[in-house]
C-alpha positions in Angstrom: -89.9 -126.8 -7.5 -90.6 -129.9 -9.4 -91.7 -131.2 -6.3 -94.1 -128.4 -5.3 -98.1 -129.8 -5.0 -101.2 -127.3 -5.0 -102.3 -129.1 -1.8 -103.9 -126.0 -0.6 -106.5 -125.7 -3.6 -109.6 -126.7 -1.8 -108.7 -124.0 0.8 -108.2 -121.0 -1.5 -111.7 -122.1 -3.4 -113.4 -121.9 0.3 -111.7 -118.4 1.2 -112.8 -117.2 -2.5 -116.7 -118.8 -1.4 -116.4 -117.0 1.9 -115.6 -113.6 0.2 -118.2 -113.9 -2.4 -120.7 -114.3 0.7 -119.4 -111.2 2.5 -119.8 -109.4 -1.1 -123.5 -110.6 -1.2 -123.9 -109.5 2.2 -122.4 -106.0 1.7 -124.8 -105.8 -1.2 -127.8 -107.1 0.8 -127.4 -104.5 3.3 -127.1 -101.8 0.5 -130.4 -102.9 -1.0 -131.9 -103.2 2.3 -130.8 -99.6 3.4 -132.0 -98.1 0.6 -135.3 -100.0 1.1 -135.7 -98.9 4.3 -134.8 -95.3 3.3 -137.6 -94.7 0.5 -139.9 -96.1 3.0 -139.4 -94.0 5.8 -139.2 -91.0 3.2 -142.3 -92.3 1.5 -144.0 -92.8 5.1 -143.0 -88.8 5.6 -144.1 -87.9 2.7 -147.9 -89.3 3.0 -147.5 -88.2 6.9 -147.3 -84.6 5.0 -150.0 -84.7 2.6 -152.0 -86.0 5.4 -150.9 -83.1 7.6 -151.4 -80.8 4.7 -155.0 -81.7 4.4 -155.6 -81.6 7.8 -154.5 -78.1 7.5 -156.6 -77.0 4.8 -159.5 -78.2 6.7 -158.7 -76.5 10.0 -158.0 -73.2 7.6 -161.4 -73.9 6.2 -163.4 -73.9 9.3 -161.5 -71.4 11.0 -162.3 -69.1 7.7 -166.0 -70.0 7.9 -165.9 -69.3 11.5 -164.9 -65.5 11.0 -167.5 -65.3 8.0 -170.4 -66.5 10.2 -169.6 -63.7 12.8 -169.3 -61.3 10.5 -172.8 -62.1 8.9 -174.0 -62.2 12.5 -172.7 -58.5 13.0 -173.8 -57.3 10.0 -177.6 -58.9 10.6 -178.0 -56.9 14.4 -180.0 -54.0 14.4 -177.2 -51.7 15.9 -175.2 -52.3 12.6 -178.0 -51.9 10.2 -178.9 -48.1 12.1 -175.1 -47.1 12.1 -174.6 -47.9 8.4 -177.5 -45.8 7.4 -176.6 -43.2 9.7 -173.5 -43.5 7.5 -171.6 -43.6 11.2 -168.3 -45.3 10.8 -167.4 -45.2 14.6 -170.8 -46.7 15.6 -169.9 -49.4 12.8 -166.8 -50.1 13.9 -168.0 -50.5 17.6 -170.7 -52.4 16.5 -168.2 -55.0 14.7 -165.6 -55.2 17.8 -168.1 -56.1 20.4 -167.6 -59.4 21.4 -164.9 -59.7 19.0 -161.5 -58.0 20.4 -159.3 -59.9 17.5 -160.5 -57.3 14.7 -157.6 -54.9 14.0 -159.3 -52.4 11.7 -162.7 -51.6 10.2 -163.8 -49.3 7.5 -166.8 -48.5 6.0 -166.9 -47.1 2.3 -169.1 -46.2 -1.2 -169.7 -48.6 -3.5 -168.5 -46.0 -5.5 -164.6 -46.8 -5.2 -163.5 -43.8 -7.6 -161.5 -41.9 -4.7 -160.1 -45.3 -3.5 -158.9 -45.5 -7.3 -157.5 -42.1 -7.4 -155.0 -42.9 -4.4 -155.0 -47.0 -5.0 -151.2 -47.3 -3.9 -151.6 -45.8 -0.5 -155.2 -47.2 0.0 -153.5 -50.8 -1.1 -154.0 -52.7 -4.5 -155.0 -56.1 -2.6 -157.5 -54.2 -0.7 -159.4 -52.6 -3.3 -159.4 -55.8 -5.5 -160.6 -57.5 -2.2 -163.7 -54.6 -2.1 -164.1 -55.4 -5.9 -164.7 -59.0 -5.4 -167.5 -58.2 -2.7 -169.1 -55.8 -4.7 -169.3 -58.6 -7.7 -170.3 -61.5 -5.4 -172.9 -59.6 -3.5 -171.3 -61.5 -0.3 -168.7 -61.7 2.1 -165.3 -62.5 0.0 -162.2 -63.4 2.0 -158.4 -62.6 1.0 -155.3 -61.9 2.5 -154.8 -58.1 2.3 -151.8 -55.1 2.8 -153.7 -52.5 4.4 -151.3 -50.0 4.2 -148.0 -51.5 5.6 -149.3 -54.0 7.8 -150.9 -57.7 6.4 -153.5 -59.5 7.4 -156.9 -61.7 6.8 -159.1 -59.0 4.8 -163.0 -60.0 4.9 -165.7 -57.7 2.7 -169.6 -57.5 2.3 -172.1 -55.3 1.3 -174.2 -54.0 3.6 -177.0 -51.8 2.6 -175.2 -48.9 0.0 -171.9 -49.5 1.4 -169.0 -51.7 1.6 -167.6 -53.2 4.7 -164.3 -54.1 5.1 -162.2 -55.9 8.1 -159.2 -56.7 8.6 -158.0 -59.8 11.4 -154.3 -61.0 12.2 -153.3 -63.8 10.4 -152.4 -66.1 13.1 -156.0 -66.1 14.4 -156.4 -68.4 11.8 -153.3 -70.5 11.0 -153.3 -72.7 14.3 -154.0 -76.0 12.3 -150.3 -74.8 10.4 -148.7 -75.0 13.5 -150.5 -78.3 14.9 -149.6 -80.1 11.1 -145.7 -79.9 11.5 -143.9 -82.7 10.7 -140.5 -82.7 11.5 -138.1 -82.9 8.3 -140.8 -80.7 5.9 -142.3 -77.5 5.3 -145.5 -75.8 5.3 -147.1 -72.6 4.5 -149.9 -70.5 3.5 -149.9 -68.8 0.7 -151.2 -66.3 -1.5 -149.8 -65.8 -5.2 -146.5 -65.4 -4.2 -147.1 -64.0 -0.6 -146.4 -66.4 2.4 -148.5 -66.0 5.2 -147.3 -68.3 7.5 -144.6 -71.1 7.5 -143.7 -73.7 9.7 -140.7 -76.4 9.2 -137.6 -76.8 6.9 -137.5 -73.4 5.1 -134.8 -74.6 2.9 -137.6 -76.6 1.0 -139.7 -73.7 0.5 -138.5 -73.6 -3.2 -140.1 -76.9 -4.3 -143.4 -76.6 -1.9 -146.4 -75.5 -4.5 -145.9 -78.9 -6.1 -147.7 -80.6 -3.2 -150.5 -77.4 -2.7 -153.8 -77.2 -2.2 -156.3 -74.4 -2.0 -158.3 -73.0 0.8 -162.0 -73.3 -0.5 -162.3 -70.1 -2.7 -160.4 -67.7 -0.9 -157.2 -67.9 -3.1 -155.1 -68.8 -0.3 -153.8 -72.2 -0.5 -151.3 -74.3 1.7 -147.8 -75.6 0.2 -146.1 -78.7 1.6 -142.4 -79.4 0.8 -140.4 -82.6 1.4 -136.9 -83.6 0.7 -136.5 -85.7 -2.3 -136.9 -89.8 -1.4 -133.4 -91.7 -1.3 -133.3 -93.3 -4.9 -132.8 -96.9 -4.7 -130.4 -98.7 -7.0 -131.0 -99.2 -10.7 -134.3 -97.1 -9.8 -136.0 -99.7 -7.9 -138.8 -98.8 -5.4 -138.6 -99.3 -1.5 -140.6 -103.0 -1.8 -138.3 -104.2 -4.4 -135.5 -103.1 -2.7 -136.7 -105.2 0.2 -137.1 -108.5 -1.5 -133.9 -107.9 -3.6 -132.2 -107.4 0.0 -133.9 -110.5 0.9 -133.1 -112.7 -1.6 -129.1 -111.4 -1.4 -129.5 -112.5 2.2 -130.7 -115.9 1.7 -128.3 -116.2 -1.3 -125.5 -115.1 1.2 -126.5 -117.7 3.5 -126.4 -120.8 1.1 -123.0 -119.9 -0.3 -121.2 -119.2 3.4 -122.6 -122.9 4.1 -121.1 -124.3 1.0 -117.7 -122.9 1.9 -118.1 -124.6 5.5 -119.0 -127.9 4.1 -122.3 -128.1 5.6 -123.9 -127.5 1.7 -122.5 -130.0 -1.1 -123.1 -129.4 -4.8 -124.0 -132.2 -7.0 -121.2 -134.1 -7.5 -119.3 -134.4 -10.9 -116.6 -136.2 -12.3 -113.6 -134.3 -11.5 -112.7 -133.3 -15.5 -116.1 -132.5 -16.0 -116.1 -130.1 -13.3 -112.7 -129.0 -14.7 -111.2 -128.5 -11.1 -107.5 -128.6 -10.4 -107.2 -131.7 -8.1 -104.4 -132.6 -5.5 -103.6 -135.6 -7.4 -99.6 -134.9 -7.4 -99.2 -132.4 -10.4 -96.3 -130.3 -10.3 -96.8 -126.4 -10.9 -95.2 -126.4 -14.4 -97.8 -129.4 -15.3 -100.6 -127.2 -13.6 -99.8 -124.0 -15.6 -99.4 -126.3 -18.8 -102.7 -127.4 -18.5 -104.4 -124.2 -17.5 -107.0 -122.6 -20.1 -105.8 -119.6 -22.0 -107.0 -116.7 -20.3 -110.4 -114.8 -21.8 -110.1 -111.6 -23.6 -110.4 -108.3 -21.7 -113.3 -106.6 -22.5 -113.0 -103.4 -24.8 -112.3 -100.4 -22.9 -114.4 -97.1 -24.5 -111.7 -93.9 -25.2 -110.8 -91.4 -22.9 -113.1 -88.7 -23.7 -115.8 -90.5 -25.9 -119.0 -88.3 -26.3 -121.2 -91.1 -27.3 -121.1 -93.4 -24.3 -124.3 -94.9 -24.0 -126.4 -93.8 -20.7 -127.0 -96.9 -18.2 -129.9 -99.1 -19.8 -131.1 -99.2 -16.5 -131.4 -95.3 -16.3 -133.4 -95.3 -19.2 -136.0 -98.0 -17.9 -136.1 -96.0 -14.6 -137.5 -92.7 -16.6 -139.6 -95.1 -18.6 -141.1 -94.6 -22.5 -140.7 -90.3 -23.0 -143.9 -89.4 -24.7 -143.0 -88.2 -28.2 -145.7 -85.8 -28.1 -144.1 -83.5 -25.9 -141.8 -82.7 -28.5 -143.2 -79.7 -30.3 -141.9 -77.3 -33.3 -140.6 -74.7 -31.4 -140.4 -76.2 -27.7 -141.0 -79.3 -25.4 -144.5 -79.0 -24.0 -146.8 -81.7 -22.1 -149.1 -82.3 -19.4 -147.8 -82.8 -15.9 -148.1 -86.5 -14.7 -149.8 -87.5 -18.1 -147.2 -86.4 -20.6 -144.4 -85.1 -18.6 -142.6 -86.3 -15.8 -139.6 -85.8 -13.8 -138.0 -88.9 -14.9 -138.5 -87.3 -18.3 -137.3 -84.0 -17.2 -134.1 -85.7 -15.9 -133.9 -87.7 -20.0 -134.6 -84.5 -21.4 -131.6 -82.8 -19.5 -129.3 -85.4 -20.0 -130.2 -85.5 -23.7 -129.5 -81.2 -24.3 -126.2 -82.1 -22.0 -125.2 -84.4 -24.8 -125.7 -82.1 -27.5 -124.1 -79.4 -25.5 -120.6 -81.4 -24.8 -120.7 -82.2 -28.7 -120.6 -78.6 -29.2 -117.9 -77.9 -26.1 -120.2 -76.3 -23.8 -119.9 -76.5 -20.4 -122.1 -73.8 -18.8 -125.9 -73.6 -18.7 -128.4 -71.4 -17.3 -132.0 -72.7 -15.9 -134.9 -71.0 -15.0 -138.6 -71.3 -14.2 -141.8 -69.9 -14.5 -144.3 -69.8 -11.7 -146.3 -72.9 -12.3 -146.7 -75.5 -9.2 -145.2 -77.8 -11.2 -142.0 -75.7 -11.9 -140.0 -76.9 -9.1 -139.7 -80.2 -9.3 -139.8 -79.9 -13.1 -136.3 -77.8 -12.7 -134.9 -79.9 -10.7 -135.1 -82.7 -12.8 -134.0 -80.9 -15.7 -130.9 -80.0 -14.0 -130.3 -83.5 -12.7 -130.3 -84.6 -16.0 -127.7 -81.7 -17.1 -125.4 -82.4 -14.3 -125.4 -86.2 -15.1 -124.3 -85.2 -18.7 -121.4 -83.3 -16.8 -122.5 -80.0 -17.2 -122.5 -77.1 -14.8 -125.7 -75.5 -13.9 -126.5 -72.0 -13.0 -129.7 -72.0 -11.6 -131.4 -68.5 -11.5 -134.8 -69.3 -10.3 -138.1 -67.9 -10.9 -138.2 -65.6 -13.6 -139.5 -64.7 -17.0 -138.1 -66.7 -20.0 -136.6 -63.4 -21.5 -134.6 -63.1 -18.2 -133.2 -66.6 -18.7 -132.0 -65.5 -22.5 -130.2 -62.3 -21.0 -128.5 -64.5 -18.5 -127.6 -66.9 -21.1 -125.5 -63.6 -22.7 -124.9 -62.0 -19.6 -123.0 -64.7 -18.2 -121.5 -65.9 -21.3 -122.6 -69.3 -21.1 -124.8 -69.2 -24.7 -127.0 -71.8 -23.7 -129.8 -71.9 -21.5 -133.0 -73.8 -20.2 -136.3 -72.1 -19.4 -138.8 -74.5 -17.6 -141.8 -73.2 -18.9 -145.5 -73.9 -19.9 -145.8 -70.4 -21.5 -149.7 -69.4 -22.2 -150.8 -72.9 -21.7 -153.4 -73.9 -18.8 -152.0 -74.8 -15.3 -151.7 -78.4 -15.6 -149.0 -78.1 -18.6 -145.0 -77.2 -18.4 -142.5 -77.8 -20.6 -138.8 -76.4 -21.7 -137.5 -73.6 -24.2 -134.1 -74.6 -24.7 -131.1 -72.2 -26.5 -128.0 -74.2 -27.0 -124.8 -72.3 -28.2 -126.9 -69.0 -28.9 -129.2 -70.8 -31.2 -132.8 -71.4 -30.1 -133.8 -75.6 -30.8 -136.9 -76.0 -33.2 -137.4 -78.6 -35.6 -135.4 -81.2 -36.1 -133.1 -79.9 -33.3 -136.3 -80.7 -31.0 -136.4 -84.2 -32.5 -132.8 -84.7 -32.1 -133.3 -84.8 -28.3 -136.3 -87.6 -28.4 -134.3 -89.9 -31.1 -130.9 -89.7 -28.2 -133.4 -90.5 -25.7 -135.4 -93.5 -27.3 -132.1 -94.9 -28.5 -130.2 -94.0 -25.0 -127.4 -91.8 -26.7 -127.0 -89.8 -23.9 -124.0 -89.0 -22.3 -122.9 -90.4 -18.8 -119.8 -88.0 -17.6 -118.7 -86.9 -14.0 -121.4 -85.0 -12.4 -121.5 -81.6 -13.1 -121.7 -78.6 -10.6 -124.5 -76.4 -9.6 -124.3 -72.4 -8.2 -127.4 -70.3 -8.0 -127.3 -66.9 -9.0 -129.4 -63.7 -8.9 -130.0 -62.2 -11.9 -133.2 -59.9 -12.0 -131.2 -56.9 -10.7 -128.5 -57.1 -13.5 -131.3 -57.3 -16.3 -133.4 -54.5 -15.0 -130.6 -52.4 -14.5 -129.2 -53.3 -17.9 -132.7 -52.2 -19.1 -132.7 -49.0 -17.3 -129.3 -47.8 -18.3 -130.7 -47.5 -21.4 -134.1 -46.8 -21.7 -135.7 -43.7 -19.9 -138.9 -41.8 -19.9 -139.0 -38.3 -21.5 -142.2 -38.1 -19.0 -144.0 -40.1 -16.8 -146.7 -42.0 -18.1 -149.3 -44.1 -15.7 -149.5 -47.6 -16.5 -151.6 -50.6 -15.5 -149.7 -53.9 -15.7 -151.6 -57.2 -15.9 -149.5 -60.3 -15.4 -152.1 -62.6 -15.3 -150.6 -64.1 -12.1 -147.6 -65.3 -14.4 -144.3 -64.9 -13.7 -143.6 -61.4 -14.7 -145.9 -60.0 -11.9 -142.5 -59.5 -10.0 -140.6 -58.1 -12.6 -142.6 -56.4 -14.5 -143.5 -53.3 -12.2 -139.9 -53.2 -10.8 -138.5 -52.8 -14.2 -141.3 -50.2 -15.8 -140.9 -48.3 -12.6 -137.1 -48.0 -12.8 -137.3 -46.7 -16.3 -139.7 -43.6 -15.1 -143.2 -45.2 -15.4 -146.3 -44.8 -12.7 -147.3 -48.8 -12.4 -150.4 -49.7 -11.1 -150.5 -53.7 -10.8 -153.3 -56.1 -11.6 -153.0 -59.6 -10.8 -149.0 -59.4 -10.4 -149.0 -62.1 -7.7 -147.6 -65.1 -8.9 -150.0 -67.7 -8.9 -149.6 -71.1 -11.1 -153.3 -71.9 -10.8 -153.8 -68.5 -13.0 -156.9 -67.7 -10.6 -158.4 -64.7 -12.6 -157.6 -65.4 -16.3 -155.6 -67.3 -18.4 -152.5 -65.9 -19.0 -152.5 -65.1 -22.9 -152.6 -61.5 -24.3 -153.7 -62.9 -27.7 -156.7 -63.5 -26.6 -159.2 -60.4 -26.3 -161.1 -61.9 -23.8 -158.4 -62.2 -21.1 -158.0 -58.2 -21.6 -161.2 -57.4 -20.2 -160.2 -56.5 -16.8 -157.3 -54.7 -17.9 -159.1 -52.6 -20.2 -161.7 -51.9 -17.3 -158.6 -51.0 -14.8 -157.1 -48.7 -17.1 -160.3 -46.6 -17.5 -160.9 -46.7 -13.6 -157.4 -45.1 -13.0 -157.4 -42.9 -16.0 -154.1 -44.7 -17.0 -152.3 -43.6 -20.4 -151.8 -47.5 -21.1 -152.4 -51.1 -20.2 -150.0 -53.7 -20.7 -150.3 -57.4 -20.6 -148.0 -60.1 -20.4 -148.2 -63.9 -21.1 -147.2 -66.6 -18.3 -143.6 -66.5 -19.0 -143.2 -62.8 -19.9 -142.1 -63.1 -23.8 -145.2 -61.7 -25.0 -147.0 -58.4 -24.7 -150.4 -57.3 -25.1 -151.6 -53.4 -25.6 -155.0 -51.8 -24.2 -155.2 -47.8 -24.8 -157.3 -45.6 -22.2 -160.3 -46.0 -23.8 -160.2 -49.7 -23.7 -159.3 -50.6 -27.1 -156.6 -53.6 -28.0 -153.9 -52.5 -30.2 -153.1 -55.9 -32.0 -149.1 -56.6 -32.0 -148.6 -56.1 -35.9 -149.8 -52.6 -35.4 -147.3 -52.2 -32.6 -144.6 -53.4 -35.1 -145.4 -50.4 -37.2 -144.4 -48.5 -34.5 -141.3 -50.3 -33.6 -140.4 -50.6 -37.2 -140.6 -46.5 -37.7 -138.7 -45.9 -34.7 -135.7 -48.5 -35.5 -135.7 -47.2 -39.0 -135.1 -43.7 -37.7 -131.7 -45.1 -36.4 -131.0 -47.9 -38.9 -132.0 -46.5 -42.2 -132.5 -49.5 -44.8 -132.5 -52.1 -41.7 -134.6 -55.5 -42.2 -138.0 -55.7 -40.7 -139.2 -59.3 -40.2 -142.9 -60.4 -39.7 -144.7 -63.8 -39.7 -147.7 -64.8 -42.1 -150.3 -63.6 -39.6 -149.5 -59.7 -40.0 -151.3 -57.1 -41.4 -150.9 -56.9 -45.2 -150.0 -53.1 -44.1 -146.6 -53.8 -42.9 -145.0 -54.1 -46.2 -145.8 -50.6 -47.6 -145.2 -49.0 -43.9 -141.7 -50.6 -43.6 -141.1 -49.4 -47.2 -142.0 -46.0 -46.6 -139.9 -45.9 -43.7 -136.8 -46.7 -45.5 -136.8 -50.7 -44.4 -136.7 -53.9 -46.0 -139.7 -55.8 -45.1 -139.5 -60.0 -44.8 -142.7 -62.0 -44.5 -141.7 -65.4 -42.3 -143.0 -68.4 -40.8 -144.4 -68.3 -37.1 -142.9 -69.2 -34.6 -140.1 -67.7 -32.2 -137.6 -70.1 -33.0 -137.8 -69.8 -36.8 -138.3 -66.2 -36.6 -135.0 -65.9 -34.3 -133.3 -68.2 -36.9 -134.5 -65.9 -39.7 -132.8 -62.9 -38.1 -129.4 -64.4 -37.6 -129.4 -65.6 -41.1 -130.5 -61.8 -42.4 -129.1 -59.6 -39.6 -132.6 -58.3 -39.0 -132.9 -55.5 -36.4 -136.1 -55.8 -35.7 -138.9 -59.2 -36.0 -142.6 -59.6 -34.4 -145.3 -61.9 -34.9 -149.2 -61.4 -34.4 -149.1 -63.5 -31.4 -147.2 -60.9 -29.3 -143.2 -62.0 -29.7 -141.1 -58.9 -30.4 -137.5 -59.2 -31.4 -135.4 -56.1 -31.1 -131.8 -56.6 -32.4 -130.9 -53.1 -32.3 -130.2 -52.2 -28.5 -131.0 -55.3 -27.5 -129.7 -59.2 -28.0 -132.5 -60.2 -30.7 -134.4 -62.9 -28.2 -138.4 -62.5 -28.0 -138.7 -60.3 -24.6 -142.1 -58.8 -23.9 -141.0 -57.1 -20.9 -138.0 -55.3 -23.0 -141.1 -54.4 -25.7 -143.1 -52.7 -22.9 -140.1 -50.5 -22.2 -139.4 -49.5 -25.9 -143.3 -48.8 -26.0 -143.4 -46.7 -23.2 -140.0 -45.2 -24.4 -141.4 -44.0 -27.9 -145.0 -43.0 -26.3 -143.5 -40.8 -23.7 -141.2 -39.2 -26.4 -144.6 -38.0 -28.2 -146.4 -34.4 -27.6 -149.3 -36.6 -28.3 -151.1 -38.8 -26.0 -150.3 -42.4 -26.0 -153.7 -43.5 -27.6 -153.5 -40.7 -30.5 -149.8 -41.9 -31.4 -151.5 -45.4 -31.3 -154.2 -44.8 -33.7 -152.8 -42.9 -36.1 -151.1 -46.2 -37.0 -152.3 -47.5 -40.4 -155.7 -49.9 -39.9 -158.0 -52.0 -41.3 -161.1 -54.4 -40.0 -159.6 -57.5 -39.0 -160.0 -60.7 -37.2 -158.5 -61.4 -34.3 -156.6 -65.5 -34.6 -159.7 -68.0 -35.6 -158.7 -71.4 -34.4 -160.8 -74.3 -36.0 -160.2 -77.4 -33.9 -159.2 -80.6 -35.8 -158.6 -84.5 -35.0 -154.8 -85.1 -33.3 -152.4 -85.0 -35.6 -154.5 -83.9 -38.7 -153.6 -80.1 -38.7 -150.6 -80.0 -41.2 -152.4 -82.6 -43.2 -155.8 -80.7 -43.7 -153.5 -77.5 -44.7 -151.6 -79.1 -46.7 -155.1 -80.4 -48.7 -156.2 -76.9 -48.5 -152.9 -75.8 -50.0 -153.4 -77.9 -52.9 -157.1 -77.6 -53.7 -157.5 -74.0 -53.1 -158.1 -71.5 -55.8 -158.2 -67.3 -55.3 -158.7 -65.6 -58.3 -156.6 -62.4 -58.3 -154.7 -62.9 -55.3 -150.9 -63.3 -54.7 -150.4 -66.7 -52.7 -147.8 -67.3 -50.4 -147.3 -71.0 -49.3 -144.3 -70.5 -46.4 -146.7 -71.5 -43.9 -149.9 -72.4 -44.8 -151.5 -70.5 -47.2 -151.8 -66.7 -47.7 -154.0 -65.0 -50.4 -153.1 -61.0 -51.0 -155.7 -59.1 -52.4 -155.2 -55.2 -53.0 -158.3 -54.6 -50.4 -157.3 -57.2 -48.1 -156.1 -60.9 -47.5 -156.6 -64.5 -45.7 -154.6 -66.9 -43.9 -154.8 -70.3 -43.0 -152.1 -72.4 -41.3 -151.9 -75.3 -39.3 -150.5 -74.4 -35.8 -147.4 -76.4 -34.3 -148.4 -76.3 -31.0 -152.0 -77.3 -30.6 -154.2 -79.5 -33.2 -156.1 -76.7 -34.5 -156.2 -74.9 -38.1 -155.6 -71.1 -37.4 -156.7 -68.1 -39.7 -157.0 -64.2 -40.0 -158.5 -62.1 -42.2 -157.8 -58.2 -43.2 -159.4 -55.9 -45.1 -160.0 -52.4 -46.0 -163.8 -52.6 -45.4 -166.3 -55.0 -43.7 -167.8 -56.0 -47.5 -164.5 -57.2 -48.5 -163.3 -58.9 -45.3 -166.7 -60.7 -45.5 -165.6 -61.8 -49.2 -162.5 -63.2 -48.2 -163.5 -64.4 -45.2 -166.2 -66.3 -47.0 -164.2 -67.8 -50.0 -161.6 -69.4 -47.0 -164.8 -71.1 -45.4 -166.2 -72.2 -48.6 -162.8 -74.0 -49.8 -162.1 -75.4 -46.4 -165.7 -77.2 -45.9 -164.8 -78.3 -49.4 -161.2 -80.3 -48.4 -162.5 -81.2 -44.8 -166.2 -81.2 -44.5 -165.9 -83.3 -40.9 -164.6 -79.6 -39.5 -167.2 -78.0 -37.3 -166.3 -74.3 -39.1 -167.7 -71.4 -36.8 -166.0 -68.5 -38.3 
């Protein structure tokens, strides 16, 4: 052994260099392949967008061509004479001459009362088209369901009549077929109804994210493409190609070095620290070798505080702190909220779940166009944190809450922008039965900004249908004593599909209004707390002589009510009706209401044997107080209602509607008589005063400190509320938008004006820069 030499040292070194060169080649290939994949997917996406735009243009031309044909037919003397004679057969013949594609022609009076009386058989979409033509006084085009058939409907006023023409959809959709691209999806939709689709139907769920409207028809072309290949450490196509080229060059240099064709600058042997063949024995070589480096520490197995990979956080970019609100997370898609941000938020939620030993989470989304991509990003982040996801698809937020109970996860996230404009989206979060708010929401942002995100073995993903279970659960407990005719206005929000099904299941006759799910909200904003959004509902209830009108917000957790006379019943008065009903079965139970509710609630609750408690505004805060106190019922002026009795205690506009109809159907009097009998006063809706960003709470605090109201009982649990014997006023800062919220109520107009004037004067004294309009 003493004579053993290290004569193969140089050869071993060359082999190691060759292995390094091979590794660099593999890395270069990996980066190159990923870059090419991203380039290919990007090119396919660009081609799809061009095809979508071409389809929109082609459809618009085809529709305009049909409208031009209709206008020409209407202008012909034979048509005018047939309409004047009220000869439907002659009108049909005049329209169809030279226009063989026409499937149906109908001539109706301007007074649509007979159509209203038989609306279900006549077709709600056909009726809405005729109303739109009346209002526009010109030809209007929409997708309709005329009886059992679907097609493209056209309506136009002619003299004192309304002309309806139906065409087959395939007459217009040739541009869709011409635009088909392999591996993508295109469809023509109106609301949630698909008229024509081509391509990979598996991509249909996310197609709304790339939608474009077809003129003013209410139709839109949607486009779906598979998620692009994600590059190493989040690099895009071009950076991947550049890295690939650099690695390839480096691999060549290393290979040349190993073959001796490229020499490194010569250094003295001792300076280089080489082991050279100078006759050293093996024992001498070992004694001369430097001490081995200390191995890096390995995190303990199961450590839930593993930091996220820095490159992943860098890929997501900075997450805007402004989207983390008091009750939820909410931002503008493409500006303050992105898919990478959704991924990081999902990973932060998953990290909190892991700390509480929770593994399964329900994910749902509303009907917004950005919902599919935001939901996918959230799910990706949850799975990175090792959480198992149950995706229940597009359903109202309360159905997600229900699923957390029904599937025993205790945890859910609803991807929703609630009642905000179409370009908003966000997340309502429940972890372990607790709705996150305040510091818990802020903690998610802190985890992301500090990279304290759990990285774990990728969690599973399954899809589940839960809507039928939700309907059966409610219908098994709530049934109407007599049928009620109900108009349901979903405002094109996500409640549009399930709300009519639920109310029909409990025994109501439902007339749907704006129940097609359409994330552009083409008819009115889906916020029933604004009286202006209820005008169409008021008119429709009167036209159909319905018992009551119900309105839901964008994600279905709030309820608005209109009587058959067109009177809006504010939610605080509805809470009185619910309280009396619940207290009949639960004497002494606590009823919680927020600071914006009527001052008459306290006395009403006491007279009905209950315990009233006024609390802060905010669905998360109300639910937290319910858990703390064991309250059976709670409600907010915004239209959130929380039933613990016979239900689960979360805010649910659909369930509240079912309970309301149950109460009304059990009375011998009409619905209007029941609602009109509730205590009332002279009141205002919510008044909102715009303030500079981030100033609302500071101004509200100055108001609280400076305001003086003689003879009033003051409450400062949420802003400042002043109660007198004849009325009250409130000023508080909104936790969701940069506004001050005020509301006033009194026994008569004189008292209301006095209270409102006092608040206005004192607000001007502390914030003269505000534009005060009340």
